[in-house]
GUTORDO-130314 format. One record per residue (C-alpha): x, y, z; residue number from 1; residue in one letter. Coordinates in steps of 0.25 Angstrom, whole numbers. Layout:
{x = X&y = Y&z = Z&num = NUM&residuo = A} .
...
REM end
This chain:
{x = 214&y = -68&z = -137&num = 1&residuo = G} .
{x = 212&y = -57&z = -127&num = 2&residuo = W} .
{x = 207&y = -48&z = -138&num = 3&residuo = K} .
{x = 197&y = -59&z = -143&num = 4&residuo = L} .
{x = 193&y = -61&z = -128&num = 5&residuo = F} .
{x = 190&y = -46&z = -126&num = 6&residuo = A} .
{x = 183&y = -45&z = -138&num = 7&residuo = T} .
{x = 174&y = -56&z = -136&num = 8&residuo = T} .
{x = 172&y = -52&z = -121&num = 9&residuo = A} .
{x = 167&y = -37&z = -126&num = 10&residuo = F} .
{x = 158&y = -44&z = -136&num = 11&residuo = A} .
{x = 152&y = -53&z = -126&num = 12&residuo = L} .
{x = 150&y = -41&z = -116&num = 13&residuo = V} .
{x = 143&y = -33&z = -128&num = 14&residuo = G} .
{x = 134&y = -44&z = -131&num = 15&residuo = V} .
{x = 130&y = -46&z = -117&num = 16&residuo = L} .
{x = 127&y = -31&z = -114&num = 17&residuo = V} .
{x = 119&y = -30&z = -127&num = 18&residuo = A} .
{x = 111&y = -43&z = -123&num = 19&residuo = S} .
{x = 109&y = -37&z = -109&num = 20&residuo = A} .
{x = 104&y = -24&z = -115&num = 21&residuo = G} .
{x = 95&y = -32&z = -125&num = 22&residuo = L} .
{x = 89&y = -40&z = -113&num = 23&residuo = V} .
{x = 87&y = -27&z = -105&num = 24&residuo = V} .
{x = 81&y = -20&z = -117&num = 25&residuo = G} .
{x = 72&y = -31&z = -120&num = 26&residuo = L} .
{x = 68&y = -32&z = -105&num = 27&residuo = T} .
{x = 64&y = -18&z = -104&num = 28&residuo = V} .
{x = 57&y = -18&z = -117&num = 29&residuo = Q} .
{x = 49&y = -30&z = -113&num = 30&residuo = N} .
{x = 46&y = -23&z = -99&num = 31&residuo = L} .
{x = 42&y = -10&z = -107&num = 32&residuo = Q} .
{x = 32&y = -18&z = -115&num = 33&residuo = S} .
{x = 26&y = -25&z = -104&num = 34&residuo = S} .
{x = 22&y = -13&z = -95&num = 35&residuo = L} .
{x = 8&y = -10&z = -92&num = 36&residuo = E} .
{x = 4&y = 4&z = -96&num = 37&residuo = T} .
{x = -7&y = 13&z = -96&num = 38&residuo = V} .
{x = -9&y = 26&z = -104&num = 39&residuo = E} .
{x = -11&y = 39&z = -96&num = 40&residuo = L} .
{x = -20&y = 50&z = -102&num = 41&residuo = P} .
{x = -10&y = 63&z = -106&num = 42&residuo = G} .
{x = 2&y = 55&z = -101&num = 43&residuo = A} .
{x = 15&y = 58&z = -109&num = 44&residuo = P} .
{x = 21&y = 49&z = -118&num = 45&residuo = A} .
{x = 32&y = 39&z = -113&num = 46&residuo = P} .
{x = 45&y = 45&z = -110&num = 47&residuo = I} .
{x = 57&y = 37&z = -113&num = 48&residuo = L} .
{x = 69&y = 44&z = -106&num = 49&residuo = P} .
{x = 83&y = 39&z = -106&num = 50&residuo = T} .
{x = 88&y = 34&z = -93&num = 51&residuo = I} .
{x = 87&y = 46&z = -84&num = 52&residuo = G} .
{x = 78&y = 55&z = -78&num = 53&residuo = E} .
{x = 64&y = 58&z = -84&num = 54&residuo = I} .
{x = 63&y = 73&z = -89&num = 55&residuo = D} .
{x = 54&y = 82&z = -82&num = 56&residuo = G} .
{x = 44&y = 80&z = -71&num = 57&residuo = G} .
{x = 33&y = 69&z = -71&num = 58&residuo = F} .
{x = 21&y = 64&z = -63&num = 59&residuo = N} .
{x = 19&y = 49&z = -61&num = 60&residuo = V} .
{x = 7&y = 43&z = -54&num = 61&residuo = L} .
{x = 9&y = 30&z = -47&num = 62&residuo = V} .
{x = -4&y = 22&z = -44&num = 63&residuo = V} .
{x = -6&y = 10&z = -34&num = 64&residuo = G} .
{x = -17&y = 1&z = -38&num = 65&residuo = S} .
{x = -24&y = -8&z = -28&num = 66&residuo = D} .
{x = -27&y = -18&z = -38&num = 67&residuo = T} .
{x = -26&y = -33&z = -33&num = 68&residuo = R} .
{x = -26&y = -39&z = -47&num = 69&residuo = E} .
{x = -11&y = -46&z = -49&num = 70&residuo = G} .
{x = -7&y = -42&z = -35&num = 71&residuo = Q} .
{x = -6&y = -56&z = -30&num = 72&residuo = G} .
{x = -12&y = -61&z = -16&num = 73&residuo = E} .
{x = -13&y = -54&z = -3&num = 74&residuo = G} .
{x = -21&y = -42&z = -7&num = 75&residuo = F} .
{x = -36&y = -40&z = -4&num = 76&residuo = E} .
{x = -44&y = -41&z = -17&num = 77&residuo = Y} .
{x = -50&y = -28&z = -23&num = 78&residuo = V} .
{x = -58&y = -28&z = -36&num = 79&residuo = D} .
{x = -54&y = -13&z = -39&num = 80&residuo = T} .
{x = -41&y = -6&z = -43&num = 81&residuo = E} .
{x = -38&y = 7&z = -35&num = 82&residuo = L} .
{x = -27&y = 17&z = -36&num = 83&residuo = N} .
{x = -24&y = 18&z = -21&num = 84&residuo = D} .
{x = -10&y = 24&z = -23&num = 85&residuo = V} .
{x = -8&y = 36&z = -32&num = 86&residuo = N} .
{x = 5&y = 43&z = -31&num = 87&residuo = L} .
{x = 9&y = 55&z = -40&num = 88&residuo = L} .
{x = 24&y = 56&z = -43&num = 89&residuo = V} .
{x = 28&y = 70&z = -47&num = 90&residuo = H} .
{x = 42&y = 73&z = -51&num = 91&residuo = V} .
{x = 46&y = 87&z = -54&num = 92&residuo = S} .
{x = 51&y = 92&z = -67&num = 93&residuo = E} .
{x = 66&y = 93&z = -63&num = 94&residuo = N} .
{x = 65&y = 82&z = -54&num = 95&residuo = H} .
{x = 68&y = 89&z = -42&num = 96&residuo = D} .
{x = 56&y = 84&z = -33&num = 97&residuo = H} .
{x = 45&y = 74&z = -34&num = 98&residuo = A} .
{x = 31&y = 72&z = -27&num = 99&residuo = V} .
{x = 23&y = 60&z = -25&num = 100&residuo = V} .
{x = 9&y = 62&z = -22&num = 101&residuo = V} .
{x = 0&y = 51&z = -16&num = 102&residuo = S} .
{x = -15&y = 53&z = -20&num = 103&residuo = F} .
{x = -24&y = 46&z = -9&num = 104&residuo = P} .
{x = -32&y = 35&z = -15&num = 105&residuo = R} .
{x = -45&y = 41&z = -8&num = 106&residuo = D} .
{x = -43&y = 55&z = -14&num = 107&residuo = L} .
{x = -56&y = 60&z = -21&num = 108&residuo = L} .
{x = -53&y = 66&z = -35&num = 109&residuo = L} .
{x = -60&y = 69&z = -48&num = 110&residuo = D} .
{x = -58&y = 58&z = -58&num = 111&residuo = V} .
{x = -57&y = 61&z = -73&num = 112&residuo = P} .
{x = -63&y = 53&z = -84&num = 113&residuo = A} .
{x = -54&y = 41&z = -86&num = 114&residuo = C} .
{x = -52&y = 32&z = -97&num = 115&residuo = V} .
{x = -58&y = 18&z = -96&num = 116&residuo = Q} .
{x = -53&y = 4&z = -101&num = 117&residuo = P} .
{x = -63&y = 5&z = -112&num = 118&residuo = D} .
{x = -59&y = 19&z = -117&num = 119&residuo = G} .
{x = -71&y = 26&z = -110&num = 120&residuo = S} .
{x = -69&y = 36&z = -99&num = 121&residuo = E} .
{x = -74&y = 36&z = -84&num = 122&residuo = S} .
{x = -82&y = 47&z = -79&num = 123&residuo = K} .
{x = -75&y = 58&z = -71&num = 124&residuo = P} .
{x = -78&y = 57&z = -56&num = 125&residuo = R} .
{x = -77&y = 66&z = -45&num = 126&residuo = E} .
{x = -71&y = 64&z = -31&num = 127&residuo = M} .
{x = -67&y = 49&z = -34&num = 128&residuo = A} .
{x = -56&y = 42&z = -26&num = 129&residuo = P} .
{x = -43&y = 42&z = -33&num = 130&residuo = L} .
{x = -41&y = 28&z = -30&num = 131&residuo = N} .
{x = -53&y = 25&z = -39&num = 132&residuo = T} .
{x = -47&y = 30&z = -52&num = 133&residuo = T} .
{x = -39&y = 18&z = -55&num = 134&residuo = M} .
{x = -52&y = 10&z = -57&num = 135&residuo = S} .
{x = -59&y = 22&z = -65&num = 136&residuo = I} .
{x = -47&y = 23&z = -76&num = 137&residuo = G} .
{x = -35&y = 16&z = -72&num = 138&residuo = G} .
{x = -21&y = 23&z = -70&num = 139&residuo = L} .
{x = -25&y = 34&z = -80&num = 140&residuo = P} .
{x = -37&y = 38&z = -72&num = 141&residuo = C} .
{x = -29&y = 39&z = -60&num = 142&residuo = V} .
{x = -19&y = 48&z = -67&num = 143&residuo = V} .
{x = -30&y = 56&z = -73&num = 144&residuo = S} .
{x = -36&y = 59&z = -60&num = 145&residuo = T} .
{x = -24&y = 63&z = -53&num = 146&residuo = L} .
{x = -19&y = 71&z = -65&num = 147&residuo = E} .
{x = -33&y = 79&z = -64&num = 148&residuo = Q} .
{x = -32&y = 80&z = -49&num = 149&residuo = A} .
{x = -17&y = 85&z = -49&num = 150&residuo = T} .
{x = -16&y = 93&z = -62&num = 151&residuo = G} .
{x = -3&y = 85&z = -65&num = 152&residuo = L} .
{x = 0&y = 77&z = -77&num = 153&residuo = D} .
{x = 3&y = 63&z = -73&num = 154&residuo = I} .
{x = 11&y = 56&z = -85&num = 155&residuo = G} .
{x = 15&y = 44&z = -78&num = 156&residuo = Y} .
{x = 8&y = 33&z = -69&num = 157&residuo = A} .
{x = 10&y = 19&z = -64&num = 158&residuo = G} .
{x = 0&y = 9&z = -57&num = 159&residuo = L} .
{x = 6&y = 0&z = -46&num = 160&residuo = M} .
{x = -1&y = -13&z = -40&num = 161&residuo = T} .
{x = 3&y = -19&z = -27&num = 162&residuo = F} .
{x = 13&y = -29&z = -33&num = 163&residuo = A} .
{x = 19&y = -17&z = -41&num = 164&residuo = G} .
{x = 21&y = -9&z = -28&num = 165&residuo = V} .
{x = 27&y = -22&z = -21&num = 166&residuo = A} .
{x = 37&y = -25&z = -32&num = 167&residuo = Q} .
{x = 42&y = -11&z = -34&num = 168&residuo = L} .
{x = 44&y = -10&z = -18&num = 169&residuo = S} .
{x = 53&y = -22&z = -20&num = 170&residuo = T} .
{x = 60&y = -17&z = -32&num = 171&residuo = A} .
{x = 65&y = -6&z = -24&num = 172&residuo = V} .
{x = 71&y = -15&z = -13&num = 173&residuo = G} .
{x = 60&y = -10&z = -3&num = 174&residuo = G} .
{x = 58&y = 2&z = 5&num = 175&residuo = V} .
{x = 61&y = 5&z = 19&num = 176&residuo = E} .
{x = 49&y = 12&z = 26&num = 177&residuo = I} .
{x = 47&y = 16&z = 41&num = 178&residuo = C} .
{x = 34&y = 14&z = 49&num = 179&residuo = V} .
{x = 32&y = 20&z = 63&num = 180&residuo = D} .
{x = 26&y = 8&z = 69&num = 181&residuo = A} .
{x = 21&y = -6&z = 65&num = 182&residuo = P} .
{x = 13&y = -6&z = 52&num = 183&residuo = L} .
{x = 5&y = -18&z = 50&num = 184&residuo = V} .
{x = -7&y = -18&z = 41&num = 185&residuo = D} .
{x = -13&y = -32&z = 36&num = 186&residuo = P} .
{x = -22&y = -25&z = 26&num = 187&residuo = W} .
{x = -10&y = -21&z = 18&num = 188&residuo = S} .
{x = 0&y = -32&z = 23&num = 189&residuo = G} .
{x = 11&y = -22&z = 29&num = 190&residuo = I} .
{x = 17&y = -27&z = 42&num = 191&residuo = N} .
{x = 28&y = -19&z = 48&num = 192&residuo = L} .
{x = 28&y = -24&z = 63&num = 193&residuo = P} .
{x = 39&y = -14&z = 67&num = 194&residuo = E} .
{x = 40&y = 1&z = 66&num = 195&residuo = A} .
{x = 52&y = 6&z = 58&num = 196&residuo = G} .
{x = 58&y = 4&z = 44&num = 197&residuo = F} .
{x = 54&y = -7&z = 35&num = 198&residuo = H} .
{x = 59&y = -10&z = 21&num = 199&residuo = T} .
{x = 47&y = -14&z = 12&num = 200&residuo = L} .
{x = 46&y = -20&z = -2&num = 201&residuo = E} .
{x = 37&y = -29&z = -9&num = 202&residuo = G} .
{x = 23&y = -32&z = -4&num = 203&residuo = Y} .
{x = 27&y = -26&z = 10&num = 204&residuo = E} .
{x = 30&y = -12&z = 4&num = 205&residuo = A} .
{x = 16&y = -13&z = -3&num = 206&residuo = L} .
{x = 9&y = -17&z = 10&num = 207&residuo = A} .
{x = 15&y = -4&z = 16&num = 208&residuo = F} .
{x = 11&y = 5&z = 5&num = 209&residuo = L} .
{x = -3&y = -1&z = 5&num = 210&residuo = R} .
{x = -5&y = 0&z = 20&num = 211&residuo = T} .
{x = -16&y = 10&z = 24&num = 212&residuo = R} .
{x = -22&y = 4&z = 37&num = 213&residuo = K} .
{x = -7&y = 3&z = 43&num = 214&residuo = G} .
{x = -2&y = 17&z = 42&num = 215&residuo = V} .
{x = -8&y = 30&z = 48&num = 216&residuo = G} .
{x = -22&y = 31&z = 49&num = 217&residuo = D} .
{x = -25&y = 20&z = 39&num = 218&residuo = G} .
{x = -30&y = 29&z = 27&num = 219&residuo = S} .
{x = -24&y = 31&z = 13&num = 220&residuo = D} .
{x = -18&y = 43&z = 16&num = 221&residuo = L} .
{x = -9&y = 37&z = 27&num = 222&residuo = S} .
{x = -5&y = 26&z = 17&num = 223&residuo = R} .
{x = -1&y = 37&z = 8&num = 224&residuo = I} .
{x = 9&y = 43&z = 18&num = 225&residuo = S} .
{x = 14&y = 30&z = 22&num = 226&residuo = S} .
{x = 16&y = 27&z = 7&num = 227&residuo = Q} .
{x = 25&y = 39&z = 6&num = 228&residuo = Q} .
{x = 34&y = 34&z = 17&num = 229&residuo = V} .
{x = 36&y = 22&z = 8&num = 230&residuo = Y} .
{x = 38&y = 31&z = -5&num = 231&residuo = M} .
{x = 47&y = 40&z = 3&num = 232&residuo = S} .
{x = 56&y = 28&z = 7&num = 233&residuo = A} .
{x = 56&y = 23&z = -7&num = 234&residuo = L} .
{x = 62&y = 36&z = -13&num = 235&residuo = V} .
{x = 73&y = 36&z = -2&num = 236&residuo = R} .
{x = 75&y = 21&z = -5&num = 237&residuo = T} .
{x = 77&y = 23&z = -20&num = 238&residuo = L} .
{x = 86&y = 36&z = -18&num = 239&residuo = Q} .
{x = 94&y = 29&z = -8&num = 240&residuo = A} .
{x = 97&y = 16&z = -16&num = 241&residuo = D} .
{x = 100&y = 24&z = -29&num = 242&residuo = G} .
{x = 89&y = 18&z = -36&num = 243&residuo = V} .
{x = 85&y = 31&z = -44&num = 244&residuo = L} .
{x = 99&y = 32&z = -49&num = 245&residuo = N} .
{x = 100&y = 18&z = -53&num = 246&residuo = D} .
{x = 93&y = 16&z = -67&num = 247&residuo = V} .
{x = 94&y = 0&z = -66&num = 248&residuo = G} .
{x = 87&y = 0&z = -53&num = 249&residuo = K} .
{x = 76&y = 10&z = -58&num = 250&residuo = L} .
{x = 73&y = 1&z = -71&num = 251&residuo = Y} .
{x = 72&y = -10&z = -61&num = 252&residuo = G} .
{x = 61&y = -3&z = -53&num = 253&residuo = L} .
{x = 55&y = 2&z = -66&num = 254&residuo = A} .
{x = 53&y = -12&z = -71&num = 255&residuo = Q} .
{x = 46&y = -16&z = -59&num = 256&residuo = V} .
{x = 37&y = -5&z = -60&num = 257&residuo = A} .
{x = 35&y = -8&z = -74&num = 258&residuo = A} .
{x = 31&y = -22&z = -70&num = 259&residuo = N} .
{x = 22&y = -18&z = -59&num = 260&residuo = T} .
{x = 15&y = -6&z = -64&num = 261&residuo = M} .
{x = 5&y = 0&z = -74&num = 262&residuo = V} .
{x = 11&y = 12&z = -80&num = 263&residuo = L} .
{x = 7&y = 23&z = -89&num = 264&residuo = S} .
{x = 12&y = 23&z = -103&num = 265&residuo = T} .
{x = 21&y = 35&z = -100&num = 266&residuo = S} .
{x = 28&y = 27&z = -88&num = 267&residuo = L} .
{x = 29&y = 14&z = -96&num = 268&residuo = G} .
{x = 44&y = 14&z = -98&num = 269&residuo = S} .
{x = 55&y = 10&z = -89&num = 270&residuo = L} .
{x = 64&y = 22&z = -93&num = 271&residuo = D} .
{x = 53&y = 32&z = -89&num = 272&residuo = V} .
{x = 51&y = 26&z = -75&num = 273&residuo = M} .
{x = 66&y = 26&z = -73&num = 274&residuo = V} .
{x = 68&y = 40&z = -78&num = 275&residuo = A} .
{x = 57&y = 44&z = -68&num = 276&residuo = M} .
{x = 63&y = 37&z = -57&num = 277&residuo = A} .
{x = 77&y = 44&z = -59&num = 278&residuo = R} .
{x = 70&y = 58&z = -59&num = 279&residuo = A} .
{x = 69&y = 56&z = -44&num = 280&residuo = L} .
{x = 83&y = 52&z = -41&num = 281&residuo = R} .
{x = 88&y = 67&z = -39&num = 282&residuo = G} .
{x = 76&y = 71&z = -31&num = 283&residuo = I} .
{x = 79&y = 73&z = -16&num = 284&residuo = P} .
{x = 70&y = 65&z = -7&num = 285&residuo = N} .
{x = 65&y = 77&z = 0&num = 286&residuo = D} .
{x = 60&y = 82&z = -14&num = 287&residuo = R} .
{x = 52&y = 69&z = -16&num = 288&residuo = I} .
{x = 39&y = 71&z = -9&num = 289&residuo = V} .
{x = 28&y = 62&z = -6&num = 290&residuo = F} .
{x = 14&y = 68&z = -4&num = 291&residuo = I} .
{x = -1&y = 65&z = -1&num = 292&residuo = Q} .
{x = -10&y = 72&z = -11&num = 293&residuo = Y} .
{x = -17&y = 82&z = -2&num = 294&residuo = P} .
{x = -31&y = 78&z = 3&num = 295&residuo = V} .
{x = -42&y = 80&z = 13&num = 296&residuo = L} .
{x = -53&y = 71&z = 18&num = 297&residuo = D} .
{x = -65&y = 70&z = 9&num = 298&residuo = A} .
{x = -79&y = 71&z = 15&num = 299&residuo = D} .
{x = -80&y = 59&z = 24&num = 300&residuo = P} .
{x = -96&y = 57&z = 21&num = 301&residuo = E} .
{x = -94&y = 59&z = 6&num = 302&residuo = L} .
{x = -80&y = 52&z = 4&num = 303&residuo = H} .
{x = -76&y = 44&z = 16&num = 304&residuo = P} .
{x = -62&y = 41&z = 16&num = 305&residuo = G} .
{x = -58&y = 50&z = 4&num = 306&residuo = R} .
{x = -49&y = 62&z = 3&num = 307&residuo = V} .
{x = -50&y = 74&z = -6&num = 308&residuo = I} .
{x = -39&y = 83&z = -11&num = 309&residuo = P} .
{x = -34&y = 95&z = -2&num = 310&residuo = N} .
{x = -35&y = 104&z = -13&num = 311&residuo = H} .
{x = -27&y = 115&z = -7&num = 312&residuo = V} .
{x = -15&y = 107&z = -3&num = 313&residuo = L} .
{x = -17&y = 98&z = -16&num = 314&residuo = A} .
{x = -17&y = 111&z = -25&num = 315&residuo = Q} .
{x = -4&y = 115&z = -19&num = 316&residuo = T} .
{x = 3&y = 101&z = -21&num = 317&residuo = V} .
{x = -3&y = 100&z = -35&num = 318&residuo = L} .
{x = 2&y = 114&z = -39&num = 319&residuo = E} .
{x = 16&y = 110&z = -34&num = 320&residuo = R} .
{x = 16&y = 98&z = -42&num = 321&residuo = L} .
{x = 11&y = 105&z = -54&num = 322&residuo = Q} .
{x = 22&y = 116&z = -53&num = 323&residuo = S} .
{x = 33&y = 106&z = -50&num = 324&residuo = D} .
{x = 35&y = 113&z = -36&num = 325&residuo = E} .
{x = 41&y = 104&z = -25&num = 326&residuo = P} .
{x = 34&y = 103&z = -11&num = 327&residuo = F} .
{x = 34&y = 95&z = 1&num = 328&residuo = T} .
{x = 26&y = 91&z = 13&num = 329&residuo = P} .
{x = 29&y = 98&z = 26&num = 330&residuo = S} .
{x = 36&y = 89&z = 37&num = 331&residuo = A} .
{x = 27&y = 79&z = 45&num = 332&residuo = S} .
{x = 18&y = 78&z = 34&num = 333&residuo = S} .
{x = 19&y = 63&z = 31&num = 334&residuo = E} .
{x = 4&y = 60&z = 32&num = 335&residuo = G} .
{x = -4&y = 50&z = 40&num = 336&residuo = L} .
{x = 4&y = 37&z = 37&num = 337&residuo = G} .
{x = 19&y = 42&z = 38&num = 338&residuo = S} .
{x = 27&y = 50&z = 48&num = 339&residuo = A} .
{x = 41&y = 56&z = 47&num = 340&residuo = A} .
{x = 52&y = 47&z = 55&num = 341&residuo = M} .
{x = 57&y = 60&z = 62&num = 342&residuo = E} .
{x = 53&y = 74&z = 63&num = 343&residuo = P} .
{x = 55&y = 82&z = 50&num = 344&residuo = E} .
{x = 57&y = 96&z = 47&num = 345&residuo = S} .
{x = 51&y = 102&z = 34&num = 346&residuo = D} .
{x = 61&y = 99&z = 23&num = 347&residuo = S} .
{x = 55&y = 103&z = 10&num = 348&residuo = S} .
{x = 68&y = 101&z = 1&num = 349&residuo = G} .
{x = 64&y = 114&z = -5&num = 350&residuo = G} .
{x = 50&y = 111&z = -8&num = 351&residuo = S} .
{x = 38&y = 118&z = -3&num = 352&residuo = E} .
{x = 32&y = 112&z = 9&num = 353&residuo = V} .
{x = 17&y = 110&z = 9&num = 354&residuo = L} .
{x = 10&y = 110&z = 22&num = 355&residuo = K} .
{x = -1&y = 99&z = 23&num = 356&residuo = G} .
{x = 5&y = 90&z = 13&num = 357&residuo = L} .
{x = 6&y = 76&z = 17&num = 358&residuo = V} .
{x = 18&y = 69&z = 12&num = 359&residuo = G} .
{x = 34&y = 67&z = 13&num = 360&residuo = Q} .
{x = 46&y = 67&z = 5&num = 361&residuo = T} .
{x = 55&y = 56&z = 2&num = 362&residuo = A} .
{x = 66&y = 61&z = 11&num = 363&residuo = E} .
{x = 56&y = 60&z = 24&num = 364&residuo = D} .
{x = 58&y = 47&z = 31&num = 365&residuo = E} .
{x = 44&y = 43&z = 36&num = 366&residuo = T} .
{x = 37&y = 32&z = 43&num = 367&residuo = C} .
{x = 24&y = 26&z = 40&num = 368&residuo = A} .
{x = 14&y = 28&z = 51&num = 369&residuo = V} .
{x = 8&y = 14&z = 55&num = 370&residuo = A} .
{x = -6&y = 15&z = 62&num = 371&residuo = R} .
REM end
């Protein structure tokens, strides 16, 4: 009797395991087939790694769209789509450091010819604002423009909307950020009535990331440095919670990303996204650097409110990225929208310190500077 019972029990367990595996497999397969993807010019073929770290270095462009289509109520109407957030993530060849470069939306760059929906090509443009490239030729045009400006191959890209940012911030369980004074901005919807620490998720996190009029001097450059406060805290949260070592949690986040983003075909695989995330798990926080692309004010009469590349400092940064050499900003260089929580000393983690570079590391605990 016991032998029959044990045999039956093991058989039942086997059926349940096989059934669960089939359900998971079909779920992932259905999710993969429903991904919205776009082809990048010159991008590598999709990589299908086993569950582990992706081999070698890579560059990923994350673009934030200001479209209101499908975003629900609560946002003022606009009839255009601009790429107001442009983040280039560079992970080194041996996965010992990473750099996240924020390109200002008002940066004037030369834009190459971009493929249009009807198959024709747009005309190349000189000194065009970066955030107009989305409307010129979609995500591939943003990638081509930044490849031309940086000399880097950007093989992977993803486009996020307001709703996607909100859902991903909720999926990670919220992020604790610091503000140095009450931060209230009716335009973006952020309402933090007290200075100190606040855990943000969902649309409250989105409101913080969007606020421009509430931080620093109200410029997009101030918003970039306050966004780096959030990203630094996000990295520390993921490291502290062990998410980067938990394949199950990473697949959960990858599914949210897949459901809320338009991805390049090279990134259109949950396995690739998980493998990329796991490449970050062994990088010390002081070697994960967030920087603002070096800029100078443009001629206020010809291009009011715009910025142009600081060619000298930008060239140094790009040479470091192209040769895969680590670097870090000097102390007290957080930018207009953020400040160190306590006095810092220059701590480069073995990287070269670049004077004049605006940014911070994931190790730096900084606060957003409210206006």
